[in-house]
VMD Tcl script that draws the C-alpha trace (Angstrom):
set ca {
  {57.53 -31.43 -13.68}
  {54.45 -31.41 -15.88}
  {52.41 -32.99 -13.14}
  {53.64 -30.44 -10.59}
  {52.76 -27.58 -12.94}
  {49.31 -29.07 -13.50}
  {48.73 -29.13 -9.74}
  {50.28 -25.82 -8.73}
  {50.43 -23.82 -11.96}
  {46.95 -22.23 -11.69}
  {47.60 -21.08 -8.14}
  {51.03 -19.68 -9.06}
  {49.58 -17.76 -12.00}
  {46.75 -16.49 -9.77}
  {49.25 -15.09 -7.26}
  {51.35 -13.55 -10.03}
  {48.26 -12.01 -11.65}
  {46.90 -10.45 -8.45}
  {50.42 -9.42 -7.40}
  {51.04 -7.83 -10.79}
  {47.78 -5.89 -10.71}
  {48.52 -4.66 -7.19}
  {52.07 -3.66 -8.11}
  {50.79 -1.78 -11.15}
  {48.42 0.13 -8.91}
  {50.57 0.60 -5.80}
  {54.10 0.67 -7.20}
  {54.91 3.86 -5.27}
  {53.71 2.31 -2.02}
  {55.73 -0.86 -2.63}
  {58.81 1.34 -3.15}
  {58.24 3.30 0.09}
  {55.40 1.93 2.25}
  {55.69 4.64 4.95}
  {55.82 7.55 2.51}
  {52.06 7.55 1.90}
  {48.90 7.95 3.93}
  {45.83 6.31 2.42}
  {43.91 9.09 4.15}
  {45.43 12.13 5.84}
  {42.30 13.40 7.60}
  {39.35 12.25 9.69}
  {39.01 8.59 10.66}
  {41.84 7.54 8.37}
  {44.49 9.71 10.02}
  {43.15 8.87 13.48}
  {43.43 5.15 12.78}
  {47.06 5.59 11.76}
  {47.71 7.71 14.85}
  {46.21 5.36 17.42}
  {48.27 2.42 16.12}
  {51.50 4.43 15.74}
  {51.20 6.13 19.16}
  {50.45 2.83 20.91}
  {53.49 1.09 19.42}
  {55.82 4.05 19.99}
  {54.77 5.42 23.39}
  {52.48 3.10 25.37}
  {53.91 0.65 27.87}
  {50.94 -1.59 28.70}
  {47.68 -2.91 27.30}
  {45.92 0.45 27.34}
  {45.86 3.33 24.89}
  {46.90 6.62 26.49}
  {47.33 8.81 23.42}
  {43.90 10.48 23.71}
  {41.19 11.18 26.27}
  {43.80 12.24 28.85}
  {44.01 11.43 31.73}
  {41.72 8.40 31.27}
  {43.03 6.91 28.06}
  {40.95 4.28 26.29}
  {40.56 0.53 25.88}
  {42.45 -0.51 22.69}
  {39.32 -2.14 21.22}
  {37.55 1.24 21.07}
  {40.37 3.04 19.26}
  {40.27 1.39 15.79}
  {43.98 0.70 16.19}
  {43.73 -3.01 15.26}
  {44.69 -4.23 18.76}
  {45.79 -7.69 17.59}
  {48.23 -6.30 15.00}
  {49.25 -3.34 17.14}
  {50.04 -5.69 20.03}
  {52.12 -7.89 17.74}
  {54.04 -4.87 16.42}
  {54.63 -3.70 19.99}
  {56.09 -7.08 20.94}
  {58.38 -6.97 17.90}
  {59.36 -3.40 18.78}
  {60.77 -4.65 22.09}
  {63.32 -6.69 20.12}
  {63.73 -4.78 16.85}
  {62.59 -1.12 16.74}
  {59.72 -0.92 14.24}
  {57.74 2.04 15.60}
  {58.99 4.17 12.72}
  {57.49 1.71 10.22}
  {53.95 1.38 11.60}
  {52.41 3.43 8.79}
  {54.09 1.33 6.13}
  {53.07 -1.88 7.89}
  {49.42 -0.82 8.02}
  {49.55 0.06 4.31}
  {51.14 -3.21 3.24}
  {48.78 -5.30 5.38}
  {45.87 -3.85 3.40}
  {47.47 -4.31 -0.02}
  {48.84 -7.83 0.55}
  {45.56 -8.94 2.11}
  {44.21 -9.13 -1.46}
  {46.86 -11.68 -2.42}
  {45.99 -13.86 0.58}
  {42.27 -13.40 -0.15}
  {42.75 -14.63 -3.73}
  {44.56 -17.75 -2.49}
  {41.83 -18.51 0.03}
  {39.08 -17.97 -2.54}
  {40.91 -20.39 -4.84}
  {40.94 -23.05 -2.11}
  {37.26 -22.50 -1.31}
  {36.35 -23.08 -4.95}
  {38.61 -26.12 -5.04}
  {36.82 -27.44 -1.95}
  {33.69 -27.54 -4.16}
  {35.64 -29.93 -6.43}
  {35.89 -27.35 -9.19}
  {38.79 -27.57 -11.70}
  {42.02 -25.77 -10.76}
  {42.08 -23.43 -13.76}
  {38.42 -22.54 -13.30}
  {39.00 -21.78 -9.60}
  {42.02 -19.62 -10.40}
  {40.20 -17.64 -13.09}
  {37.14 -16.96 -10.90}
  {39.28 -15.96 -7.91}
  {40.52 -12.87 -9.79}
  {37.21 -10.96 -10.17}
  {35.90 -12.11 -6.78}
  {39.03 -10.69 -5.14}
  {39.16 -7.44 -7.07}
  {35.47 -6.63 -6.56}
  {35.73 -7.09 -2.79}
  {33.68 -4.34 -1.09}
  {36.32 -4.19 1.64}
  {38.66 -2.38 -0.76}
  {36.43 0.66 -0.14}
  {37.89 0.69 3.40}
  {41.38 1.46 2.12}
  {40.30 5.09 2.46}
  {40.04 5.14 6.23}
  {38.81 2.03 8.09}
  {42.05 0.09 7.82}
  {41.11 -2.52 10.43}
  {38.16 -3.50 8.21}
  {40.29 -3.67 5.05}
  {41.75 -7.13 5.75}
  {40.18 -8.69 2.66}
  {41.35 -12.20 3.57}
  {39.48 -12.46 6.88}
  {36.04 -13.36 5.53}
  {37.31 -15.90 2.93}
  {39.34 -17.51 5.72}
  {36.21 -17.81 7.87}
  {34.32 -19.48 5.03}
  {37.14 -21.90 4.24}
  {37.56 -22.86 7.90}
  {33.80 -23.40 8.20}
  {33.77 -25.74 5.19}
  {36.72 -27.78 6.45}
  {35.31 -27.92 9.97}
  {31.92 -29.14 8.68}
  {33.63 -31.95 6.73}
  {36.05 -33.03 9.45}
  {35.46 -36.46 10.95}
  {37.28 -35.33 14.09}
  {36.20 -31.71 14.46}
  {38.01 -30.86 17.71}
  {41.14 -29.27 16.24}
  {39.30 -27.64 13.32}
  {36.96 -26.12 15.93}
  {39.92 -24.82 17.93}
  {41.45 -23.39 14.74}
  {38.23 -21.64 13.79}
  {37.75 -20.15 17.24}
  {41.36 -18.93 17.29}
  {40.83 -17.22 13.92}
  {37.60 -15.57 15.10}
  {39.27 -14.34 18.29}
  {42.16 -12.83 16.31}
  {39.74 -11.17 13.91}
  {37.58 -9.92 16.76}
  {40.59 -8.25 18.33}
  {41.38 -6.67 14.98}
  {37.91 -5.12 14.89}
  {34.78 -6.15 16.79}
  {32.76 -6.06 13.57}
  {34.60 -9.17 12.38}
  {33.30 -10.92 15.50}
  {29.81 -9.77 14.48}
  {30.35 -11.04 10.93}
  {31.62 -14.42 12.20}
  {28.65 -14.73 14.55}
  {26.23 -13.96 11.70}
  {27.95 -16.54 9.46}
  {27.75 -19.32 12.05}
  {24.21 -18.51 13.19}
  {22.81 -18.32 9.65}
  {24.72 -21.46 8.67}
  {23.23 -23.39 11.60}
  {19.69 -22.11 10.95}
  {19.88 -22.82 7.20}
  {21.16 -26.35 7.78}
  {18.47 -26.94 10.41}
  {15.74 -25.84 7.98}
  {17.04 -27.78 4.97}
  {17.41 -30.99 6.95}
  {13.80 -30.85 8.22}
  {14.54 -29.39 11.66}
  {17.16 -31.98 12.52}
  {19.85 -30.79 14.91}
  {23.03 -32.53 13.81}
  {26.68 -31.99 14.76}
  {27.11 -29.15 12.31}
  {24.13 -27.26 13.74}
  {24.96 -27.40 17.42}
  {28.69 -27.25 16.68}
  {28.38 -24.00 14.69}
  {26.32 -22.43 17.46}
  {28.80 -23.64 20.10}
  {31.77 -22.16 18.21}
  {29.86 -18.89 17.85}
  {28.99 -18.68 21.55}
  {32.46 -19.64 22.78}
  {34.23 -17.23 20.41}
  {31.91 -14.35 21.31}
  {32.34 -15.12 25.02}
  {36.13 -15.10 24.74}
  {36.33 -11.82 22.81}
  {33.49 -9.86 24.35}
  {34.09 -11.33 27.80}
  {37.74 -10.30 27.67}
  {36.76 -6.79 26.61}
  {34.20 -6.46 29.41}
  {36.59 -7.81 32.05}
  {39.39 -5.44 31.01}
  {37.21 -2.38 30.45}
  {36.57 -0.25 33.58}
  {34.20 2.12 31.76}
  {30.59 1.62 32.81}
  {28.81 4.27 30.75}
  {29.57 3.63 27.12}
  {26.63 4.69 24.92}
  {24.01 1.97 24.65}
  {21.54 3.42 22.17}
  {23.67 4.49 19.20}
  {22.48 6.17 16.03}
  {22.32 4.28 12.75}
  {20.97 0.80 13.54}
  {18.17 1.24 11.00}
  {20.10 3.65 8.77}
  {23.51 2.16 7.90}
  {22.04 -0.95 6.30}
  {22.47 -2.93 3.12}
  {20.25 -1.85 0.23}
  {19.34 -3.69 -2.95}
  {20.64 -0.77 -5.02}
  {23.97 -0.97 -3.19}
  {24.26 -4.74 -3.64}
  {23.13 -5.18 -7.23}
  {23.93 -1.85 -8.93}
  {27.43 -0.62 -9.88}
  {28.30 2.68 -8.19}
  {31.50 3.33 -10.09}
  {31.84 6.09 -12.64}
  {30.55 6.73 -15.24}
  {27.70 4.31 -14.47}
  {27.08 5.91 -11.08}
  {26.34 9.29 -12.68}
  {23.79 7.68 -14.99}
  {22.10 5.92 -12.06}
  {21.91 9.15 -10.07}
  {21.01 11.60 -12.80}
  {19.39 9.46 -15.48}
  {17.45 6.98 -13.35}
  {17.19 9.20 -10.25}
  {18.42 6.43 -7.96}
  {20.02 7.67 -4.76}
  {23.45 6.27 -4.01}
  {23.43 4.32 -0.74}
  {25.69 5.19 2.15}
  {29.10 3.50 1.99}
  {27.85 1.04 4.62}
  {25.27 -0.15 2.10}
  {27.74 -0.87 -0.71}
  {28.52 -4.51 -1.46}
  {28.20 -4.71 -5.25}
  {28.31 -8.34 -6.42}
  {29.28 -7.55 -10.00}
  {27.36 -7.98 -13.22}
  {27.73 -11.76 -13.00}
  {26.29 -11.93 -9.48}
  {23.42 -9.59 -10.34}
  {22.37 -11.45 -13.50}
  {22.92 -15.01 -12.29}
  {21.33 -14.72 -8.84}
  {17.73 -14.92 -10.18}
  {18.64 -17.94 -12.33}
  {20.18 -19.74 -9.34}
  {17.16 -18.94 -7.16}
  {14.71 -20.28 -9.76}
  {16.83 -23.38 -10.33}
  {17.07 -24.14 -6.62}
  {13.33 -23.68 -6.14}
  {12.61 -26.10 -9.00}
  {15.12 -28.58 -7.59}
  {13.63 -28.23 -4.11}
  {10.15 -29.01 -5.45}
  {11.14 -31.92 -7.67}
  {14.17 -33.61 -6.11}
  {14.65 -32.14 -2.67}
  {15.75 -35.24 -0.78}
  {18.08 -36.37 -3.57}
  {19.88 -33.05 -3.82}
  {20.23 -32.57 -0.07}
  {21.46 -36.14 0.31}
  {24.28 -35.39 -2.10}
  {27.09 -33.99 0.05}
  {28.64 -32.21 -2.92}
  {25.44 -30.31 -3.73}
  {24.22 -29.84 -0.15}
  {27.18 -27.78 0.99}
  {26.81 -25.03 -1.65}
  {23.05 -25.02 -1.02}
  {23.56 -24.46 2.69}
  {26.10 -21.69 2.02}
  {23.75 -20.08 -0.51}
  {20.93 -20.13 2.05}
  {23.36 -18.70 4.60}
  {24.08 -15.84 2.20}
  {20.37 -15.01 1.90}
  {19.93 -15.04 5.68}
  {22.96 -12.81 6.18}
  {21.66 -10.26 3.66}
  {18.28 -10.12 5.40}
  {20.08 -9.23 8.64}
  {22.36 -6.75 6.85}
  {19.34 -4.99 5.36}
  {17.74 -4.61 8.79}
  {14.64 -6.56 7.76}
  {14.96 -9.23 10.44}
  {15.54 -6.59 13.09}
  {12.47 -4.66 11.96}
  {10.25 -7.74 11.59}
  {10.44 -8.41 15.32}
  {10.01 -4.74 16.17}
  {13.50 -4.31 17.57}
  {12.97 -7.20 20.02}
  {16.42 -8.62 19.25}
  {18.08 -5.42 20.41}
  {15.87 -5.32 23.51}
  {16.84 -8.90 24.44}
  {20.51 -8.51 23.48}
  {21.43 -4.83 23.89}
  {24.97 -5.53 22.71}
  {23.55 -5.93 19.18}
  {22.67 -2.24 19.25}
  {26.38 -1.42 19.34}
  {26.79 -2.86 15.83}
  {24.91 -0.09 14.10}
  {26.42 -0.60 10.64}
  {24.48 -3.71 9.68}
  {25.44 -3.09 6.06}
  {28.90 -4.49 6.76}
  {27.36 -7.95 7.03}
  {26.66 -7.68 3.30}
  {30.39 -8.24 2.73}
  {29.78 -11.81 3.89}
  {26.84 -12.05 1.50}
  {29.11 -10.85 -1.32}
  {31.64 -13.66 -0.87}
  {29.11 -16.41 -0.20}
  {26.97 -15.45 -3.18}
  {29.78 -15.28 -5.73}
  {31.44 -18.45 -4.46}
  {28.23 -20.47 -4.69}
  {27.24 -18.92 -8.03}
  {30.63 -20.01 -9.39}
  {29.73 -23.54 -8.32}
  {26.25 -23.50 -9.85}
  {27.54 -22.02 -13.11}
  {30.03 -24.86 -13.47}
  {27.35 -27.41 -12.53}
  {24.95 -25.96 -15.10}
  {27.50 -26.49 -17.86}
  {28.21 -30.05 -16.72}
  {24.51 -30.93 -16.55}
  {23.76 -29.57 -20.03}
  {23.76 -32.48 -22.47}
  {23.14 -30.66 -25.74}
  {26.44 -29.55 -27.29}
  {25.30 -26.18 -28.64}
  {23.58 -25.29 -25.38}
  {26.75 -26.11 -23.48}
  {28.85 -23.95 -25.83}
  {26.35 -21.12 -25.44}
  {26.46 -21.37 -21.65}
  {30.25 -21.37 -21.64}
  {30.27 -18.30 -23.89}
  {27.77 -16.43 -21.70}
  {29.57 -17.32 -18.47}
  {32.95 -16.42 -19.98}
  {31.67 -13.00 -21.02}
  {30.22 -12.41 -17.57}
  {33.47 -13.50 -15.95}
  {35.47 -11.19 -18.23}
  {33.10 -8.29 -17.53}
  {33.39 -8.89 -13.78}
  {37.18 -8.92 -14.04}
  {37.14 -5.58 -15.86}
  {34.75 -4.27 -13.21}
  {37.09 -5.54 -10.50}
  {40.14 -3.77 -11.93}
  {38.13 -0.59 -12.38}
  {36.84 -0.95 -8.81}
  {40.36 -1.28 -7.44}
  {41.59 1.75 -9.37}
  {38.63 3.93 -8.45}
  {38.45 2.91 -4.79}
  {42.15 3.61 -4.30}
  {42.29 6.81 -6.33}
  {42.81 8.99 -3.27}
  {45.29 6.90 -1.29}
  {48.55 8.38 -2.55}
  {48.85 11.22 -0.06}
  {52.30 12.14 1.13}
  {52.95 11.26 4.75}
  {53.85 14.57 6.36}
  {52.46 13.80 9.83}
  {54.28 10.69 11.08}
  {57.56 10.68 9.18}
  {60.59 12.88 8.59}
  {61.06 16.15 10.51}
  {59.51 16.70 13.96}
  {58.76 20.45 14.17}
  {56.51 20.23 17.24}
  {59.02 18.20 19.23}
  {61.88 20.47 18.22}
  {59.99 23.61 19.23}
  {58.92 22.26 22.62}
  {62.29 20.70 23.47}
  {64.11 23.92 22.61}
  {62.54 25.59 25.67}
  {61.30 22.85 28.00}
  {62.28 19.45 29.35}
  {60.52 16.22 28.50}
  {58.24 16.28 31.58}
  {57.30 19.96 31.60}
  {53.85 19.45 30.02}
  {51.36 16.79 30.99}
  {49.14 16.77 27.89}
  {47.94 18.61 24.78}
  {44.73 20.63 24.75}
  {43.55 21.68 21.31}
  {41.29 24.56 20.39}
  {38.93 24.70 18.65}
  {37.87 22.03 21.11}
  {36.86 18.74 19.53}
  {34.23 16.46 21.04}
  {32.89 13.29 19.44}
  {32.80 9.55 19.95}
  {30.11 9.21 22.61}
  {27.39 9.05 19.89}
  {25.14 11.42 21.90}
  {26.38 14.82 20.75}
  {28.90 16.34 18.39}
  {31.34 19.25 18.62}
  {33.01 19.19 15.19}
  {34.67 22.61 15.08}
  {38.10 21.21 15.91}
  {37.85 18.27 13.53}
  {40.33 19.55 10.94}
  {42.84 20.71 13.56}
  {42.99 17.21 15.05}
  {45.55 16.26 12.43}
  {47.96 18.81 13.95}
  {47.17 17.62 17.46}
  {47.86 14.01 16.49}
  {51.14 14.91 14.81}
  {52.24 16.89 17.87}
  {51.28 14.01 20.17}
  {53.13 11.43 18.10}
  {56.28 13.57 18.00}
  {56.33 14.64 21.65}
  {54.76 11.62 23.34}
  {52.21 13.90 25.03}
  {48.62 12.58 25.13}
  {45.69 14.64 23.86}
  {42.94 15.75 26.26}
  {40.22 15.38 23.62}
  {39.11 11.99 22.38}
  {38.55 11.07 18.73}
  {37.54 7.50 19.52}
  {34.64 5.04 19.28}
  {31.88 4.51 21.86}
  {33.65 6.81 24.32}
  {32.38 7.00 27.90}
  {29.55 9.53 27.89}
  {30.62 11.14 31.17}
  {34.25 11.40 30.05}
  {33.22 12.97 26.74}
  {31.08 15.49 28.62}
  {34.04 16.35 30.83}
  {35.95 17.51 27.75}
  {33.14 19.86 26.72}
  {32.90 21.03 30.32}
  {36.36 22.63 30.04}
  {34.79 25.52 28.11}
  {31.84 25.92 30.47}
  {31.43 29.08 32.54}
  {33.64 29.51 35.58}
  {30.95 28.69 38.14}
  {30.75 25.07 36.95}
  {33.17 22.59 38.53}
  {35.39 21.04 35.84}
  {35.67 17.43 36.92}
  {38.47 16.39 34.59}
  {40.92 18.83 36.17}
  {40.71 16.91 39.46}
  {42.45 13.98 37.78}
  {45.28 16.08 36.34}
  {48.48 17.14 38.09}
  {49.77 20.69 38.38}
  {51.95 20.72 35.27}
  {50.78 23.04 32.48}
  {49.03 21.94 29.31}
  {50.46 22.45 25.85}
  {47.74 24.51 24.18}
  {47.46 24.13 20.40}
  {45.39 26.92 18.90}
  {44.03 26.74 15.38}
  {43.56 29.82 13.22}
  {39.77 29.70 12.79}
  {36.38 28.64 14.19}
  {37.36 29.78 17.68}
  {34.57 30.79 20.07}
  {34.94 33.60 22.66}
  {35.62 31.14 25.49}
  {38.57 29.71 23.57}
  {39.93 33.17 22.85}
  {39.89 33.80 26.61}
  {41.93 30.63 27.20}
  {44.49 31.72 24.61}
  {44.82 35.13 26.25}
  {45.58 33.42 29.58}
  {48.38 31.29 28.06}
  {52.04 32.09 27.35}
  {53.05 31.90 23.67}
  {55.79 29.42 22.75}
  {55.92 29.57 18.97}
  {54.11 28.49 15.83}
  {54.19 25.51 13.45}
  {52.59 26.54 10.16}
  {49.12 27.81 11.19}
  {49.06 26.27 14.69}
  {50.06 28.39 17.69}
  {51.70 26.63 20.65}
  {51.13 28.07 24.13}
  {51.73 27.16 27.75}
  {48.42 27.02 29.63}
  {48.38 26.69 33.45}
  {45.81 24.13 34.62}
  {44.59 26.57 37.26}
  {43.46 28.95 34.51}
  {40.86 26.43 33.36}
  {39.14 26.53 36.75}
  {38.37 30.24 36.58}
  {38.02 30.74 32.84}
  {35.98 31.51 30.84}
  {34.20 34.16 32.96}
  {30.46 34.04 33.59}
  {29.99 37.23 31.58}
  {30.50 35.32 28.32}
  {27.43 33.20 28.99}
  {24.97 35.52 30.73}
  {22.09 36.78 28.53}
  {21.33 40.48 28.49}
  {17.55 40.17 28.71}
  {15.51 37.03 29.46}
  {12.27 37.25 27.48}
  {10.76 33.91 28.48}
  {11.65 31.23 31.03}
  {10.17 27.82 31.82}
  {11.99 26.02 34.66}
  {9.60 23.01 34.76}
  {9.55 23.17 38.57}
  {5.98 21.88 38.59}
  {6.88 18.82 36.50}
  {7.74 15.74 38.51}
  {10.70 13.79 37.08}
  {13.18 11.21 38.33}
  {16.02 13.67 37.83}
  {16.41 17.39 37.21}
  {19.05 20.06 36.84}
  {17.29 22.08 39.53}
  {13.76 21.75 40.88}
  {11.67 19.80 38.38}
  {12.25 18.70 34.80}
  {10.19 17.69 31.78}
  {10.33 14.04 30.69}
  {9.24 13.91 27.08}
  {7.20 10.90 25.87}
  {5.65 12.41 22.74}
  {5.92 15.39 20.43}
  {5.82 18.35 22.79}
  {5.45 22.05 22.11}
  {8.01 23.77 24.32}
  {7.29 27.42 23.59}
  {5.45 29.60 21.08}
  {6.68 33.18 20.70}
  {4.96 36.10 19.06}
  {7.53 37.97 16.94}
  {7.30 41.57 18.15}
  {10.90 42.56 17.44}
  {12.23 44.37 14.42}
  {13.28 42.27 11.45}
  {16.85 40.98 11.73}
  {17.11 41.18 15.51}
  {18.84 38.14 17.07}
  {17.23 36.23 19.92}
  {18.37 32.94 21.46}
  {16.57 29.75 22.47}
  {18.31 27.86 25.32}
  {17.48 24.51 26.93}
  {19.29 21.95 29.09}
  {19.11 18.22 28.35}
  {20.14 15.15 30.34}
  {22.73 13.09 28.46}
  {23.63 9.62 29.77}
  {24.61 6.26 28.33}
  {20.99 5.13 28.58}
  {19.35 8.23 27.10}
  {18.11 7.92 23.51}
  {20.44 10.67 22.36}
  {20.59 14.41 22.18}
  {17.22 16.20 21.92}
  {15.80 16.76 18.46}
  {14.14 20.17 18.37}
  {12.09 21.58 15.50}
  {11.87 25.34 14.96}
  {8.79 26.37 12.98}
  {7.79 29.87 11.85}
  {4.21 30.78 10.96}
  {3.24 34.07 9.30}
  {0.41 36.34 10.42}
  {-2.11 34.21 8.50}
  {-0.96 31.02 10.26}
  {0.82 29.54 7.23}
  {4.11 27.77 7.95}
  {6.91 29.60 6.15}
  {9.92 27.94 7.78}
  {10.74 24.62 9.41}
  {14.14 23.43 10.59}
  {15.04 20.33 12.59}
  {17.98 20.72 14.97}
  {19.93 17.77 16.36}
  {23.41 17.00 17.65}
  {24.73 17.66 14.14}
  {23.37 21.21 13.85}
  {24.05 22.83 17.22}
  {26.83 22.80 19.77}
  {26.86 22.38 23.55}
  {27.48 25.63 25.46}
  {27.66 24.60 29.13}
  {28.00 21.19 30.78}
  {27.00 20.68 34.41}
  {27.43 17.02 35.34}
  {25.25 15.01 32.92}
  {23.25 18.12 31.93}
  {24.13 19.95 28.73}
  {22.92 23.38 27.61}
  {22.42 24.10 23.93}
  {21.43 27.36 22.28}
  {19.72 28.03 18.98}
  {19.73 31.43 17.25}
  {16.34 32.97 16.40}
  {16.46 35.58 13.67}
  {13.42 37.80 14.07}
  {11.27 38.52 11.01}
  {8.85 41.10 12.41}
  {5.33 41.54 11.04}
  {3.65 39.30 13.67}
  {5.38 36.06 12.79}
  {5.10 33.23 15.31}
  {8.06 31.06 16.38}
  {7.26 27.57 17.69}
  {9.81 25.20 19.23}
  {8.85 21.52 19.53}
  {10.71 18.65 21.17}
  {10.50 15.73 18.74}
  {12.62 13.04 20.38}
  {11.09 10.98 23.20}
  {12.56 9.59 26.37}
  {14.46 12.86 26.91}
  {14.75 14.89 30.10}
  {14.92 18.67 29.55}
  {15.11 21.55 31.99}
  {15.48 25.35 32.28}
  {14.16 26.60 28.96}
  {14.91 30.27 28.29}
  {14.53 32.73 25.45}
  {16.75 35.79 25.65}
  {18.50 38.46 23.65}
}
mol new
graphics top color blue
foreach p $ca { graphics top sphere $p radius 0.5 }
foreach p [lrange $ca 0 end-1] q [lrange $ca 1 end] { graphics top cylinder $p $q radius 0.2 }
display resetview
C-alpha cells in the first residue's frame, strides 16, 4: 500500500487539487452545464450555435445553418468538427442535441484536468521526482494562455492538446520501434486539426522547429528524429488539409487576409503579467500598451526571471562542454525542446516571416491563412516552462555547497508559489465573465411557437435578418446587424430554418458579396435569389440601425408577431428582386465624375478602370458650399479572393493657407458597402462642407486595387 501510494499518490493529489480548484470556480456549471453560456454574444455565441445547429438539424457532413442556400464546410464554422461529428453520431443512438452547450462547457473545464496529468507525465519523462512533477504541474496548468479562450474561441480552449503533442513527441523520439508511436502522433494531430486548423499549424510548427533544432545541435546531421519529425508533419498536414480541399467546393476563399503581421506574439505579452491590478500599473504607470489577445502568452514570474539564467547557462555549457552535454540523452532532450521553444517564438512574433520579406507566404500561400501567429506562443509557453522546470531541478542537483543548494531551493520554491498564486488569479480573472445565463439555446422556444402557430414546418425556406450582417470574407465588413445575430441564431436553432447571412470564417468572397447584394438597387441582378425556391423568407427585423433600403423591405413584408424587440415578418422572395427602388440610391446632383474610361485595366465595371500601384490622389475639391452642407464621395472597387482587400482611402482637408486641418483614413471598418454588382462594390463617404475655401483631397492608399466610377454628389 505504501509503495502504491508512493507511485501514484502525487498524481492523485494533483488531480484532486486541480479538480478542487475548478469546482470552486465553476461549481454552478458543474451543477448545470447547459444553464450557462461562457459568452452570449459575438464569436462565442456563434461558436455555440454552429455546433448546436449541426448536431440538432444537419443530416450530412456539411453545415447548413448559415449562408443559405450554400451552407459552409464544417472546418470554416468554428464548430469543432471532430467533436461535433462525434456528438452527432451519439445523437443517432441517444438524443444529446439538447446537451451540446453543456458538453462544450465541460470539455473546456475538464481539459485542464487532463492537461495537468499530461504535464505531470512530461516532467516525469525528464526523470524528475514524482512530487516535484506534481507540484510544478499546478502552476503550469493554471497559467495556460488557452484559458483566455474560454470567453469565445471554445475550439482553441482544449488545454490538453498541446501538452499531449509534446508528450507524444518525446515518446516517439525515444521509441526503438517508432512505427506505432508515429501512427499515434499523426492520429492525434489529425483529430486536433479537425477540432481547429490552428492546432494543425501549431503541430507543424512544433515538428518543424524540433527537426531544425536537432539538426543544428547535432552539427547538421540528419538522423531518424529529424527526417521522421518532418515526415510526420508533412503526412499529417496532407491528411487534414488535403481532406479539407477535396471536400470543399468553394474556390474563392480569401487568400490575402488581414493580420499576418499584426496578431503576433510580443515580448510584453509573453513576459509581463496583464492581470489586474498589475495591468493598470503597466498601462498607466509605465505607459506600456497591452498587446492584442493574440499576443498574450504570459509565462509567469518564474518563467520571466529564470529564462535569462537558463540562456546564459546553456551558452556557457555550449562553449565549454558542448559534445558532452549533447551526448547525454537526458540533457539533450530538454536542450532540443528549449531550442524548439525559441524557434517557435520567433515564428509567433513574425520575425522569421519578416526576415525573408514575406517569401514564406509567397511560396506557401496557405501560411497566409494563419494570420494569428501569436497563437504559436502557446506552444512556447508550455515548452519553456517544462524545460525550465528541468533546469531548475538540475541546478539544485549540481550545486555542491549546502547553503547554496538551500538558497536555490528557497528561491525556486518562492517562484513556484508565486506562479501558483498567479495561476489561480489568472483562472479567476479569465473566467470572470463566463457565468451568463443560457437564454438562447435552452428552455422555452418563443420563435418556434410563434411561427408554428400560423404556419407549417415547410412554409419558410430561411431566415433573413435586418439590419443585414456581412462578415467573414476578410475583405469588407457590414457590422450593423452584429448584435441582432444572437436573435437570428436563436430563431434558427428553434425552428431549424437556416440563416441567409453568414457569420463564419474565410467565407467565399463571391457568396459574401451576394448577401450584401440583396440590399442593392433594383436594377442589379441579385444572384443569390436564383438558388432559392419560391417559398417566402422569415424576415427578422431589429429595432435600430436600419437603413432606408431595409425599411422598404419591411414595408413589403407581412407582419407575423414580435419576440421581445425583434419583429417577425413574411417576406416574398419576389419582393427582393424589385426592392429597394433605384430612387433610394440616385444622387440629386453630381458635382464631379471620373469614370476612368481612358485607363487601361484588365477588368472594369464599365469602360476602363484605375489599377492602383502607389499612393494616388483621386480627387481634390474646392469647398465652395456653405458650412455644414453634406456632400458624398462614391467609388466602386473590385473585391475578389486575390485582391489585397478593400480600398483604404484617406480624406484630407486643407484650409485656405494650405495647412492640413483634418485627416481621416477610411477602410472596411469605417464605411459600409452600398451597392454590389458582381465582384464590384460601391462605397460612399460623407463630406461635411466647411466653407471658407477649404480643400478636400481623397487619396487611395492601398495598392493592387482596381477602382472605377468615382463620383462626388449632393
